[in-house]
PAZAPA-4460 file (N, C-alpha, C; in steps of 0.05 Angstrom, whole numbers, plus 32768, in hexadecimal, padded with zeros to 4 digits):
% residues 350
    n_x    n_y    n_z   ca_x   ca_y   ca_z    c_x    c_y    c_z   seq   type   mol
   87C3   8A92   8406   87D1   8A8C   841E   87E9   8A74   841E     1      X     A
   8801   8A7D   8426   880E   8A68   8428   8821   8A68   8447     2      X     A
   8824   8A7E   844C   8839   8A83   846A   8829   8A8B   847A     3      X     A
   8822   8A76   8491   8812   8A79   84AA   8823   8A77   84C7     4      X     A
   881D   8A92   84D6   8829   8A8F   84EF   8815   8A89   8502     5      X     A
   8823   8A6F   8514   8810   8A67   852D   8812   8A6D   8540     6      X     A
   8806   8A7F   854F   8813   8A8E   856B   8804   8A7E   8585     7      X     A
   8813   8A73   8593   880C   8A5F   85AC   880C   8A48   85A7     8      X     A
   8821   8A39   85B0   8823   8A1C   85A8   8822   8A07   85BF     9      X     A
   880C   8A0D   85CE   8803   89FB   85E2   87F4   89DF   85DD    10      X     A
   87E2   89DB   85EB   87D2   89BF   85E2   87C3   89C0   85C9    11      X     A
   87B9   89D0   85BD   87AD   89DA   85AA   87BF   89E5   858A    12      X     A
   87CE   89F6   8593   87DD   8A04   857D   87F3   89F8   8576    13      X     A
   87FE   89E0   8588   8810   89CE   857A   8807   89C3   8563    14      X     A
   87F0   89B5   8567   87E0   89A6   8554   87D4   89BA   8541    15      X     A
   87CD   89CD   853E   87C6   89E2   8528   87DC   89EA   8518    16      X     A
   87F4   89EC   851F   8809   89EF   8511   880F   89D4   8501    17      X     A
   8810   89BB   8512   8813   899F   8504   8806   899F   84EF    18      X     A
   87E8   89A3   84F0   87D8   899E   84D9   87D7   89B4   84C6    19      X     A
   87DB   89C9   84CB   87E0   89DE   84B5   87FE   89D3   84A6    20      X     A
   8810   89D5   84B2   8827   89CB   84A5   8829   89B7   8490    21      X     A
   8816   89A9   848F   8813   8994   8479   8809   89A2   8462    22      X     A
   8805   89B8   845F   8802   89C8   8446   880B   89E1   8446    23      X     A
   880A   89F2   845F   8819   8A0A   845B   8835   8A0B   846B    24      X     A
   8841   8A25   8461   8859   8A25   846F   8857   8A38   8489    25      X     A
   8853   8A26   849F   8852   8A2D   84BE   8868   8A32   84C6    26      X     A
   8861   8A49   84D7   8878   8A4E   84F2   8869   8A56   8507    27      X     A
   8874   8A48   851D   886B   8A4F   8538   8875   8A61   854C    28      X     A
   8864   8A70   855E   8874   8A81   8571   8866   8A7A   8588    29      X     A
   8879   8A78   85A2   886F   8A76   85BE   8880   8A7D   85D2    30      X     A
   8874   8A89   85E8   8886   8A96   85F6   889B   8A83   8602    31      X     A
   8892   8A69   8608   88A0   8A54   8612   889D   8A3C   85FD    32      X     A
   88A7   8A3C   85E8   88A2   8A25   85D3   88A4   8A04   85DB    33      X     A
   889A   89F6   85D4   8893   89DA   85DF   88AC   89CD   85DF    34      X     A
   88B2   89BE   85EE   88C8   89AA   85F0   88CC   8996   85D9    35      X     A
   88B0   898C   85D1   88B6   8978   85BC   88B5   8987   859F    36      X     A
   88C3   8971   8592   88C2   897E   8575   88A9   897F   8561    37      X     A
   88AB   8997   855A   8896   899D   8549   889B   8996   8529    38      X     A
   8889   8993   851A   8894   8995   84F8   8897   89AC   84ED    39      X     A
   8895   89C2   84FB   889D   89D9   84EF   88AC   89F0   84FD    40      X     A
   88B8   8A07   84F8   88CC   8A14   850A   88B8   8A24   851F    41      X     A
   88C9   8A24   8534   88BC   8A35   8549   88D1   8A4B   8557    42      X     A
   88C5   8A60   855E   88D1   8A74   8567   88CA   8A79   8585    43      X     A
   88DE   8A80   8599   88D6   8A8C   85B0   88CB   8AAD   85AD    44      X     A
   88B6   8AB2   85BB   88AF   8ACF   85BC   8897   8AD7   85CC    45      X     A
   889B   8AF2   85D4   887E   8AF9   85E4   886E   8B0E   85D4    46      X     A
   885A   8AFE   85CB   8844   8B12   85BE   883A   8B2A   85CB    47      X     A
   883A   8B2A   85E5   8833   8B3F   85F2   8842   8B5B   85ED    48      X     A
   885B   8B58   85DF   886F   8B68   85D2   8867   8B74   85BE    49      X     A
   8858   8B8C   85BC   8850   8B92   859F   8861   8B96   8589    50      X     A
   887D   8B9F   8591   8895   8B9C   8581   889A   8B80   8574    51      X     A
   88A0   8B73   8583   88A4   8B58   857C   888D   8B4E   8569    52      X     A
   8876   8B52   8572   885E   8B47   855A   885F   8B58   8542    53      X     A
   8864   8B6B   8546   8864   8B7A   852A   8878   8B6E   8516    54      X     A
   888D   8B6E   8520   88A5   8B61   8512   889E   8B45   850B    55      X     A
   8893   8B31   8516   8889   8B1A   850F   8874   8B10   84FE    56      X     A
   8861   8B28   84F8   884D   8B25   84E5   8852   8B27   84CC    57      X     A
   8868   8B35   84C6   8873   8B36   84AB   887A   8B22   849A    58      X     A
   886E   8B20   8482   8878   8B0F   8470   8861   8AF6   8472    59      X     A
   884E   8AF3   8487   883A   8AE1   848A   8826   8AE7   847B    60      X     A
   8818   8AD2   8470   87FA   8AD6   8466   87E1   8AD6   847B    61      X     A
   87E7   8AC4   848A   87D5   8AC1   849F   87DF   8ABD   84BC    62      X     A
   87CA   8AC3   84D2   87D5   8ABE   84EB   87C2   8AB0   84FB    63      X     A
   87C6   8A9C   8507   87B7   8A8C   8518   87B9   8A92   8534    64      X     A
   87A9   8A99   8546   87B1   8A9F   855D   87A6   8A82   8572    65      X     A
   87B5   8A77   8582   87A9   8A63   8593   87AE   8A69   85AF    66      X     A
   87B1   8A84   85B2   87B5   8A8E   85CC   879B   8A8F   85DA    67      X     A
   879C   8A96   85FB   8786   8A99   860B   8777   8AB5   8603    68      X     A
   875C   8AB0   85FF   874C   8AC8   85FE   874D   8AE5   85FD    69      X     A
   8761   8AE7   8619   876B   8B03   861D   8780   8B0E   8611    70      X     A
   878F   8B01   85F9   87A9   8B04   85F2   87A2   8B02   85D5    71      X     A
   8788   8B03   85C7   8783   8AFF   85AC   8781   8B1F   85A0    72      X     A
   8773   8B30   85AC   876F   8B4A   85A0   8786   8B5A   8593    73      X     A
   879E   8B5A   85A1   87B3   8B68   859B   87BE   8B5A   857A    74      X     A
   87BC   8B3D   857E   87C2   8B31   8564   87B1   8B35   854F    75      X     A
   8799   8B37   8553   8782   8B39   853F   878E   8B57   8534    76      X     A
   878F   8B6C   8545   8791   8B87   8538   87AC   8B88   8526    77      X     A
   87C3   8B7D   8533   87D6   8B7F   8524   87D6   8B6D   8502    78      X     A
   87C6   8B57   8505   87C2   8B49   84EF   87AE   8B59   84D6    79      X     A
   879A   8B6A   84E4   8788   8B76   84D8   8799   8B91   84C8    80      X     A
   87A7   8B99   84DC   87B8   8BB3   84D4   87CB   8BAB   84B7    81      X     A
   87DD   8B92   84BC   87EE   8B88   84A9   87D9   8B7F   848B    82      X     A
   87C2   8B75   8490   87B1   8B71   8479   87BB   8B53   8476    83      X     A
   87BC   8B3D   848A   87BF   8B1F   8489   87A6   8B18   8493    84      X     A
   87A2   8AFA   848C   8789   8AF0   849B   878C   8AEB   84BB    85      X     A
   8778   8AE7   84CB   877B   8AE4   84E3   8766   8ACF   84EB    86      X     A
   8770   8ABC   84FD   8759   8AA9   8508   8764   8AA1   8525    87      X     A
   874F   8AA1   8538   8754   8A98   8553   873F   8A84   855C    88      X     A
   873C   8A7C   8577   8728   8A67   8584   871F   8A74   859A    89      X     A
   871E   8A89   859A   870E   8A9D   85B2   86F4   8A96   85B3    90      X     A
   86E7   8A8F   85CD   86CF   8A94   85D8   86C3   8AAC   85DF    91      X     A
   86D7   8AC0   85E4   86D2   8ADC   85F4   86C0   8AEA   85DF    92      X     A
   86AA   8AF6   85E8   8698   8B01   85D8   86A3   8B1B   85D2    93      X     A
   86AD   8B2F   85E5   86B9   8B41   85E0   86CE   8B48   85D1    94      X     A
   86E6   8B2F   85CF   86F9   8B31   85C4   86ED   8B2F   85A0    95      X     A
   86DC   8B1E   859E   86CB   8B1A   857E   86BF   8B30   857A    96      X     A
   86B0   8B3F   858A   86A7   8B59   857E   86BA   8B6C   8576    97      X     A
   86CD   8B73   8588   86E6   8B80   8580   86EF   8B7C   8562    98      X     A
   86F5   8B61   855A   8701   8B57   8544   86ED   8B5C   852A    99      X     A
   86D1   8B56   8530   86BD   8B5A   8521   86C0   8B7C   8515   100      X     A
   86BE   8B8E   852B   86BF   8BA6   851F   86DD   8BAD   8513   101      X     A
   86EF   8BA5   8515   8705   8BA7   8507   8700   8B9E   84E6   102      X     A
   86F4   8B84   84E3   86EE   8B77   84CA   86DF   8B8A   84B8   103      X     A
   86D0   8B9B   84C0   86C0   8BAD   84AF   86CD   8BB9   8498   104      X     A
   86E7   8BC0   849E   86FC   8BCC   848D   8714   8BB9   8489   105      X     A
   8714   8BA5   8493   872C   8B91   848B   8734   8B8B   846E   106      X     A
   874B   8B86   846B   8756   8B80   844C   8756   8B62   844B   107      X     A
   874F   8B52   8466   8757   8B37   8466   8742   8B2E   8475   108      X     A
   8743   8B13   847D   8733   8B04   848B   8735   8B08   84A8   109      X     A
   8722   8B0C   84B9   8722   8B07   84DA   8710   8AF3   84DA   110      X     A
   8717   8ADC   84E4   8707   8ACB   84F1   870B   8ABF   8507   111      X     A
   86FE   8ACF   8521   86FE   8ABD   8538   86EF   8AA7   853B   112      X     A
   86EE   8A9D   8556   86E1   8A83   8560   86D9   8A6C   854B   113      X     A
   86F6   8A66   8542   86F8   8A4C   852F   86FB   8A37   8540   114      X     A
   86F1   8A31   8555   86FB   8A15   8565   86E2   8A05   8565   115      X     A
   86DE   89FA   857D   86CC   89E3   8578   86AE   89F3   8585   116      X     A
   86AE   8A01   8596   869A   8A11   85A1   869F   8A2D   85B0   117      X     A
   869E   8A49   85A0   868B   8A4A   8587   86A2   8A38   856E   118      X     A
   8697   8A34   855B   86A4   8A2A   853F   8695   8A12   8538   119      X     A
   869E   89FE   853C   8695   89DF   852A   8676   89DD   8533   120      X     A
   866C   89E3   854D   8652   89DC   855B   8640   89F2   8548   121      X     A
   8649   8A07   8547   863A   8A1C   8530   8632   8A14   8514   122      X     A
   8648   8A07   850E   8648   8A01   84F3   8634   89E9   84EF   123      X     A
   8636   89D4   8501   8625   89C1   8502   8607   89CF   8506   124      X     A
   8601   89DB   8519   85E7   89E5   851C   85DA   89F6   8507   125      X     A
   85EA   8A05   84F9   85DC   8A0E   84E0   85D9   89FF   84CA   126      X     A
   85E6   89E8   84C9   85E4   89D4   84B2   85CA   89C7   84BA   127      X     A
   85C4   89C1   84D1   85A8   89AF   84D5   8592   89C5   84D3   128      X     A
   859A   89E2   84DF   8585   89F8   84D9   8579   89F8   84C1   129      X     A
   858A   89F7   84A9   8585   89F6   8488   8573   89E5   847D   130      X     A
   856F   89D6   8491   855A   89B8   8485   853D   89C0   8487   131      X     A
   853A   89DD   849A   8520   89E3   84A0   8514   89FB   8494   132      X     A
   84F9   89F4   8492   84EA   8A10   8483   84EA   8A26   849B   133      X     A
   84DD   8A21   84B2   84E4   8A31   84C6   84EB   8A22   84E3   134      X     A
   84FD   8A35   84F2   8507   8A24   8507   84F4   8A2C   8526   135      X     A
   84FB   8A1F   8533   84F3   8A20   854F   8504   8A24   8564   136      X     A
   8514   8A0D   8565   852B   8A09   8579   8547   8A04   856E   137      X     A
   8559   8A0D   8578   8577   8A03   8571   8580   8A02   858C   138      X     A
   8589   89E9   859A   859B   89E8   85AD   85BC   89D9   85A7   139      X     A
   85CA   89E0   85AF   85E7   89D9   85A9   85F5   89D3   85C3   140      X     A
   8607   89BC   85C5   860F   89B1   85DC   8629   89A8   85D8   141      X     A
   863D   89AB   85E1   8658   89A0   85E0   8665   899A   85FB   142      X     A
   8671   8987   85FD   8682   8980   8616   869F   8972   860E   143      X     A
   86B5   897E   861E   86D1   8974   861E   86D4   896A   8636   144      X     A
   86D4   894E   863B   86D3   894A   8655   86EF   8934   8658   145      X     A
   86F0   892E   866F   8704   8913   8673   86F3   88F9   8674   146      X     A
   8702   88E2   8661   86F3   88D1   865B   86EA   88BB   8672   147      X     A
   8701   88C2   8688   86FB   88B1   86A2   86FD   88C9   86B9   148      X     A
   86E9   88D0   86BB   86E8   88E9   86D0   86EF   88DC   86F1   149      X     A
   86FC   88EB   8701   86F8   88EB   8719   86FB   8904   8729   150      X     A
   86EF   8900   8741   86EA   8915   8753   86D4   8920   8751   151      X     A
   86C4   8932   8761   86AD   8942   8760   86A4   894F   8747   152      X     A
   86C0   895D   873C   86BB   8971   8729   86B8   895D   870C   153      X     A
   86C4   894A   870A   86C6   893C   86F0   86D5   8948   86DD   154      X     A
   86E3   8954   86E2   86F0   8968   86C6   870C   8965   86CB   155      X     A
   871B   896D   86AF   8739   8975   86B0   873B   8987   869B   156      X     A
   874F   899B   869C   8753   89B0   868E   8763   89A7   866F   157      X     A
   8757   899C   865E   8768   8996   8649   8766   89AB   8639   158      X     A
   875C   89C4   863C   875E   89DD   862E   8763   89F4   8640   159      X     A
   876B   8A0E   8632   876B   8A25   8640   8755   8A28   865C   160      X     A
   8764   8A25   8676   8756   8A2B   868F   874A   8A49   868C   161      X     A
   875A   8A5C   8680   8751   8A76   867F   8734   8A78   866C   162      X     A
   8735   8A67   8659   8721   8A67   8645   8707   8A5D   8657   163      X     A
   870A   8A44   8665   86F6   8A37   8671   86E8   8A4A   8687   164      X     A
   86F9   8A5D   869A   86F1   8A70   86AE   86E6   8A82   86A0   165      X     A
   86E8   8A90   8687   86E1   8AA2   867A   86C5   8A9C   8673   166      X     A
   86BF   8A82   8667   86A8   8A7D   865D   8692   8A74   8678   167      X     A
   8699   8A71   868A   868D   8A6A   86A3   8684   8A85   86AE   168      X     A
   868F   8A9B   86B0   868A   8AB1   86BC   8679   8AC8   86AC   169      X     A
   867F   8AC5   8694   8675   8ADC   8684   8652   8ACF   867E   170      X     A
   8645   8AE5   8677   862C   8ADA   866C   8625   8AD1   8654   171      X     A
   8611   8ABA   8651   860B   8AB1   8633   85F4   8ABE   8628   172      X     A
   85FF   8ABF   860E   85E9   8ACB   85FB   85D0   8AB3   85EE   173      X     A
   85BA   8AB8   85F0   85A3   8AA5   85E9   8590   8AB4   85D4   174      X     A
   857F   8AA3   85C7   8566   8AAC   85C4   8551   8AA0   85D6   175      X     A
   8540   8AA9   85E3   8532   8A9E   85F4   8511   8AA6   85F0   176      X     A
   84FE   8A9C   85EC   84E1   8AA4   85E5   84EB   8AB4   85D3   177      X     A
   84F7   8AB4   85B7   84F3   8AC6   85A8   8509   8AD9   85A3   178      X     A
   850E   8AE2   85BB   8519   8AFB   85C7   853B   8AF6   85CD   179      X     A
   8550   8B01   85C0   856B   8AFE   85C3   8574   8B11   85E0   180      X     A
   8581   8AFF   85F2   858B   8B09   860C   859F   8AFD   8613   181      X     A
   85AC   8B03   862B   85C1   8AFE   863C   85B8   8AEE   864C   182      X     A
   85C0   8ADB   8654   85BA   8ACB   8672   85D8   8ABF   867F   183      X     A
   85D6   8ABF   869E   85ED   8AB4   86A9   85F8   8A9D   86A4   184      X     A
   860B   8A9D   86A1   8620   8A7F   869A   861D   8A71   86B6   185      X     A
   8620   8A4F   86B6   861C   8A41   86C7   85FF   8A3F   86D7   186      X     A
   85EB   8A4C   86C5   85CF   8A49   86C9   85C2   8A33   86B4   187      X     A
   85A7   8A2F   86B6   859B   8A20   869E   85A3   8A05   86A3   188      X     A
   85AB   89F5   86B4   85AF   89D9   86B9   85A0   89CB   86AD   189      X     A
   85A4   89B5   869C   8594   89A3   8695   859F   898B   8696   190      X     A
   8599   8971   8693   85A0   8957   869C   85A3   8949   867A   191      X     A
   85B6   893C   8671   85B5   8935   8655   85BF   8912   865C   192      X     A
   85B5   8903   8651   85BD   88E1   8652   85C6   88DF   8632   193      X     A
   85E4   88D7   8630   85EA   88D3   861C   85F8   88AB   8618   194      X     A
   85EC   88A2   860C   85F2   8887   860A   85F2   8879   8623   195      X     A
   85DF   887E   8637   85E0   8871   864E   85F3   8888   8666   196      X     A
   85FC   889A   865E   8610   88AA   8670   85FF   88BD   8674   197      X     A
   8600   88CC   8692   85F1   88E5   8693   8602   88F7   8696   198      X     A
   85F7   8911   868C   860F   8929   868D   85F9   8941   8695   199      X     A
   8608   8956   869E   85F0   896F   86A2   85FF   8982   8689   200      X     A
   85F0   8995   867F   85F8   89AB   8670   85EA   89C2   867D   201      X     A
   85FD   89DA   8677   85EF   89F5   8680   8602   8A0A   866F   202      X     A
   85F7   8A1E   8673   85FD   8A38   8664   8617   8A40   8665   203      X     A
   8626   8A44   8652   8641   8A52   8653   8646   8A63   863C   204      X     A
   8656   8A79   8642   865A   8A8E   862E   8669   8A8A   8617   205      X     A
   8660   8A95   8600   8671   8A98   85E8   866D   8A7B   85D5   206      X     A
   8662   8A68   85DC   865A   8A51   85CE   864B   8A52   85AF   207      X     A
   8639   8A69   85B5   862D   8A6A   8597   863A   8A7F   8583   208      X     A
   8651   8A8B   8588   865D   8AA1   857E   8649   8AB5   8573   209      X     A
   8640   8ABA   8555   8631   8ACC   854F   8615   8AC3   8548   210      X     A
   860D   8AAC   854D   85F6   8A9B   8546   85E0   8AB0   8550   211      X     A
   85DB   8AB6   8563   85C5   8AC8   8573   85BC   8ADF   8559   212      X     A
   85D3   8AEC   8559   85CC   8B06   8543   85C1   8AF7   8529   213      X     A
   85CD   8AE7   8521   85C4   8ADA   8505   85AD   8AD3   8506   214      X     A
   85A5   8AC5   851A   8586   8AB8   851F   8570   8AC1   852B   215      X     A
   8577   8ADB   8533   8566   8AEF   853D   854E   8AEF   8531   216      X     A
   8532   8AEB   853E   851D   8AED   8530   8513   8AD6   851F   217      X     A
   8523   8AC5   8523   851D   8AAE   850D   8516   8A90   851E   218      X     A
   8518   8A94   8537   850F   8A79   854B   8509   8A85   8562   219      X     A
   8500   8A70   8576   84F9   8A76   8590   8512   8A75   85A3   220      X     A
   851F   8A5E   859D   8538   8A5B   85B1   854E   8A50   859F   221      X     A
   855E   8A5D   85A9   857A   8A56   85A4   8590   8A55   85BD   222      X     A
   85A3   8A40   85C4   85B1   8A42   85DB   85C6   8A2F   85D6   223      X     A
   85DD   8A33   85E3   85F4   8A1D   85E5   85FA   8A1C   8604   224      X     A
   8602   89FF   8608   8602   89F9   8625   8619   89E7   861F   225      X     A
   862E   89E8   8634   8645   89D7   8640   863E   89BC   864D   226      X     A
   8648   89A7   8644   8644   898C   8649   865B   8986   8664   227      X     A
   864D   897C   8676   8660   8973   868B   8658   895D   8699   228      X     A
   8662   894C   86AC   865C   893B   86BD   864B   8947   86D7   229      X     A
   8639   893B   86DE   8627   8948   86F2   8635   894F   870E   230      X     A
   862E   8966   8711   8638   896F   872D   8649   8983   8726   231      X     A
   8656   8988   870D   866F   899D   8706   8661   89B3   8706   232      X     A
   8651   89C0   8702   863E   89D8   8701   863E   89E7   8719   233      X     A
   862F   89D4   872E   862D   89E2   874A   8647   89E5   8759   234      X     A
   8660   89D9   8754   8679   89D8   875D   8685   89F1   8754   235      X     A
   8680   89F7   8737   868C   8A11   8732   867C   8A28   8737   236      X     A
   8661   8A26   873D   8656   8A3E   8748   865E   8A46   8765   237      X     A
   8660   8A2D   8772   8670   8A32   878E   868A   8A40   8790   238      X     A
   869B   8A3C   8778   86B1   8A41   877C   86B3   8A64   8775   239      X     A
   86A9   8A67   875E   86A5   8A84   8753   8692   8A98   8760   240      X     A
   867F   8A8D   876C   866B   8A9E   8776   866A   8A9F   8797   241      X     A
   8665   8A83   87A2   8668   8A82   87C2   867F   8A8B   87CE   242      X     A
   8693   8A83   87BF   86B5   8A8B   87C6   86C0   8AA0   87BE   243      X     A
   86AA   8AB1   87B0   86B3   8ACC   87A4   86CA   8ACE   879A   244      X     A
   86D0   8ABA   8787   86E8   8AB8   8778   86EA   8ABF   8755   245      X     A
   86CD   8AC7   874E   86CC   8AD1   8731   86DD   8AEA   8729   246      X     A
   86E8   8AF7   873F   86F4   8B0E   8739   8718   8B0C   873C   247      X     A
   871B   8AEF   873B   8737   8AE5   8741   873E   8AD2   8732   248      X     A
   8737   8AD7   8718   8739   8AC1   8703   8753   8AB3   8700   249      X     A
   8765   8AC2   8704   877F   8AB3   8703   8789   8AA0   871B   250      X     A
   877E   8AAB   8731   877B   8A96   8748   876E   8A7A   8740   251      X     A
   8751   8A81   8739   8743   8A6C   8731   8753   8A54   8717   252      X     A
   875A   8A67   8707   8768   8A54   86F1   8784   8A45   8704   253      X     A
   878C   8A52   8712   87A7   8A44   8719   879D   8A2A   872B   254      X     A
   8787   8A30   873F   877C   8A18   874A   8774   89FF   873B   255      X     A
   8761   8A09   872A   875B   89F6   8719   8771   89E8   8706   256      X     A
   877D   89F4   8704   8796   89E3   86E8   87A6   89D6   86FF   257      X     A
   87A8   89DF   8719   87B6   89CD   872A   87AB   89B1   8736   258      X     A
   878E   89B4   8736   877C   89A4   8740   8773   8989   872C   259      X     A
   8771   8999   870E   8768   8987   8700   877B   8987   86E4   260      X     A
   8790   897A   86E4   87A2   897D   86CE   8796   8970   86B2   261      X     A
   879E   8973   86A0   8794   8964   8683   879A   8946   8687   262      X     A
   8780   8938   867C   8784   8919   8677   878D   8913   865B   263      X     A
   879B   88FC   8657   879B   88F4   863B   8783   88EE   8633   264      X     A
   8773   88DA   863A   875F   88CF   8636   8742   88DC   863C   265      X     A
   8740   88F3   8626   8725   8903   8627   8712   88F7   8612   266      X     A
   86FE   890C   8615   86E4   8907   8602   86D6   891D   85FC   267      X     A
   86CF   8926   85DF   86BD   893E   85D9   86A6   8931   85D0   268      X     A
   868D   893C   85DE   8674   8939   85D3   866F   8952   85C2   269      X     A
   865A   894D   85AB   8650   8961   8599   8638   895D   8594   270      X     A
   8624   896B   8599   8604   8961   859D   85F8   897D   8593   271      X     A
   85E9   897E   857F   85D7   8992   8575   85BC   8986   8569   272      X     A
   85A4   8994   8578   858D   8990   856C   8579   89A7   8565   273      X     A
   856A   89A5   854F   8564   89B9   8541   8544   89B2   853D   274      X     A
   852F   89BF   8546   8514   89BC   8540   8509   89D2   8532   275      X     A
   84F4   89C7   8520   84E5   89E0   8512   84D1   89D1   84FE   276      X     A
   84CD   89E1   84EB   84B5   89D5   84D0   84C7   89D1   84BC   277      X     A
   84BE   89BB   84AD   84C2   89B5   8491   84AE   89B3   8487   278      X     A
   84A7   89CF   8475   848F   89CC   846B   8480   89D2   8485   279      X     A
   8467   89BE   8482   8452   89C4   849A   845A   89AC   84B2   280      X     A
   846D   899E   84AD   8472   898D   84C4   8484   8992   84DC   281      X     A
   8480   898D   84F0   8494   8997   8504   84AB   897C   8509   282      X     A
   84C2   8984   8506   84D4   896D   8506   84F3   8978   8518   283      X     A
   84FB   8963   851C   8513   8964   852B   8530   8959   851E   284      X     A
   853F   8967   851F   855E   8960   8512   8570   895F   852C   285      X     A
   8581   894A   852B   8598   8944   853F   85B2   893F   8531   286      X     A
   85C7   8947   853C   85E0   893F   8539   85EF   893C   854F   287      X     A
   85FD   8921   8553   860D   891B   8569   8623   890D   8560   288      X     A
   8637   8914   856C   8653   8906   8567   8665   8905   8588   289      X     A
   866F   88F3   8584   8686   88F0   859A   86A1   88F1   858F   290      X     A
   86B5   88FB   8598   86D3   88FB   858F   86E1   88F3   85A1   291      X     A
   86F7   88E4   8599   870A   88DB   85AE   8725   88DD   85AA   292      X     A
   873C   88DB   85B4   8752   88E4   85AE   875D   88D2   8592   293      X     A
   876F   88D9   8584   8774   88D1   856B   8798   88D1   8569   294      X     A
   87A1   88C2   855B   87C1   88C5   8551   87C4   88D3   8536   295      X     A
   87D8   88ED   8537   87D6   88F9   8521   87FB   88F9   851D   296      X     A
   8800   88ED   8506   8821   88EC   84FE   882D   88E1   851A   297      X     A
   8821   88C7   8525   8830   88BB   8537   882A   88C5   8554   298      X     A
   881F   88D9   855B   8819   88E6   8574   87FD   88E5   857C   299      X     A
   87FB   88E2   8594   87E0   88E3   859F   87D2   8901   85A7   300      X     A
   87C1   8902   8599   87B1   891E   85A1   8795   8917   85AD   301      X     A
   8795   892A   85C5   8778   8928   85D2   8766   8933   85C2   302      X     A
   874C   892C   85C7   8734   8930   85B7   872B   8950   85B9   303      X     A
   8734   8959   85D0   872C   8972   85CE   873A   8986   85BE   304      X     A
   875B   8977   85B9   8773   8984   85AB   8768   8986   8590   305      X     A
   8763   896D   8583   8765   896C   8567   874B   8971   855D   306      X     A
   8734   8972   856A   8719   897F   8563   871B   899E   855E   307      X     A
   8729   89AD   8574   872E   89CB   8572   8741   89D0   855E   308      X     A
   8756   89C1   8553   8769   89C6   8548   8764   89C2   852B   309      X     A
   8752   89AA   852B   8747   89A7   850D   8734   89BC   84FF   310      X     A
   8722   89C6   8518   870D   89D8   8512   871E   89F1   8500   311      X     A
   872F   89FF   8510   873A   8A11   8509   874C   8A0E   84F1   312      X     A
   8759   89FB   84EB   8768   89F3   84D2   8758   89F2   84BB   313      X     A
   873E   89E6   84BD   872E   89E1   84AB   8727   89FF   849C   314      X     A
   871F   8A11   84B1   8719   8A2D   84A7   872E   8A3E   849B   315      X     A
   8749   8A3C   84A6   875C   8A44   8495   8762   8A39   847A   316      X     A
   8759   8A1A   8470   8756   8A12   8458   8745   8A1C   844A   317      X     A
   872B   8A21   8453   8716   8A2B   8445   871B   8A4B   843B   318      X     A
   8728   8A5A   844E   8732   8A70   8442   8744   8A70   842B   319      X     A
   8755   8A5D   842F   876D   8A5A   841B   8769   8A51   8400   320      X     A
   874E   8A3E   8402   8743   8A33   83E9   872F   8A46   83DA   321      X     A
   8727   8A5C   83E3   8715   8A70   83DC   86F5   8A65   83E2   322      X     A
   86F3   8A54   83F3   86D8   8A4E   83FA   86CA   8A5E   8410   323      X     A
   86D9   8A70   841A   86D2   8A82   8430   86DD   8A9D   8425   324      X     A
   86D0   8AB8   842D   86DD   8AD1   8420   86F7   8AD2   8428   325      X     A
   8702   8AE2   841A   871E   8AE9   841C   8724   8AFE   8429   326      X     A
   870E   8B0F   8439   8710   8B25   8447   86F5   8B2A   845B   327      X     A
   86F6   8B33   8470   86E1   8B3B   8483   86DB   8B2A   8498   328      X     A
   86C6   8B2C   84AA   86C1   8B16   84C1   86B8   8B04   84B0   329      X     A
   86B9   8AE8   84C4   86B0   8AD4   84B8   869F   8AC8   84D4   330      X     A
   8687   8ABF   84CB   8678   8AB7   84DE   8678   8A94   84DA   331      X     A
   867B   8A87   84F4   8676   8A6C   84F3   865F   8A60   84E7   332      X     A
   864B   8A6C   84EC   8636   8A5E   84E3   862B   8A5F   84C0   333      X     A
   8640   8A74   84B8   863F   8A73   8499   8651   8A5E   848A   334      X     A
   865E   8A55   8497   866E   8A39   848A   865E   8A1E   8485   335      X     A
   865E   8A14   8473   8651   8A01   846C   8664   89EC   8474   336      X     A
   864D   89D0   8484   865B   89BE   8491   8667   89B1   8475   337      X     A
   865E   89AA   8462   8667   8993   844A   8681   899F   8447   338      X     A
   8681   89BC   8443   869B   89CB   843A   86B4   89C6   8451   339      X     A
   86AB   89C4   846B   86BB   89C0   8484   86C2   89A5   8481   340      X     A
   86B1   8990   847F   86C0   8972   8482   86CD   896C   8467   341      X     A
   86CA   897B   8454   86DE   8972   843B   86FA   897E   8439   342      X     A
   86FD   8990   844F   8717   899A   8453   872A   8984   8458   343      X     A
   8745   8985   8458   8754   8970   8466   8751   896D   8480   344      X     A
   8752   8985   848F   874D   897E   84AF   872F   897C   84BC   345      X     A
   871B   8985   84AC   8703   8981   84B3   86FD   8962   84AE   346      X     A
   8709   8953   849D   8705   893B   8496   8707   8929   84B5   347      X     A
   8713   8933   84C2   8719   892A   84E0   8703   8923   84EB   348      X     A
   86ED   8936   84E6   86D1   892D   84F5   86C1   891E   84E8   349      X     A
   86C9   8914   84CF   86BA   8902   84C7   86B7   88E3   84D2   350      X     A
***
């Protein structure tokens, strides 16, 4: 793998290209390329134009899509047809299912869900799970938040508003009482205390990736919840359901983007807990990290940007190095945490 096309150069895509460019020959495409200088060539183009996309994939070994979830599927199809590797950050279950079906006969890797959640959190969860003889519960939690919140919602949109709204509206897959099922998002609110700060966590769609299928029949409880400041969930339920805006996604995205623009000082919380038996002893393993903005090549990058970008870039590295398969569908829970952390980009998480 040498030549990589990165599609979508927003908050995360620009950094994905920057990180990969340290090793690979990267080209970026965006409908409205960023005005700041990037260390790789950038072209303007509309990927919704299938003829344009056909012409641009030629000559590349891999394509990384950093586009909103609803624009990924055509890119994945074109990559699969061309026999080049495909990676994305989607949390959308239907998109992932369609890509997985393509992968059954693919000549290349198709790896969706390579971000933070789904993505890194699933890698962490499975690492803890491997330490047990028999599993009982796996609970995974991630929050990308403003470090200094203001207002009742206590939030800012440091990544795709479309993705946030999508995961708030779609049902979430869980294993509950040993049964794999769907539950409504924005439900199951619980309180979490992290180092003296109180948060809430609630169900959202897509965070587990394919883990429910992988672990079905092997444990009693498996769920993923998003961490927010207290009160956020009830406000979102009010907006989407009491005001009946759930079917007007573009309007909701516009309102939220204008009301809660991105902040520079954000924070990402990653928390995983696994309970089960080691031989005959019931035990509990935990993983907790807090990630802050960092500087890369003299530029400030938000915590959500670099954690997401480094996650997908590390998966690309592992495919290039032969650590992961060179064709077919890649499940995030099949990635070994140690291998992930040994990559150039995975090392940011150490």
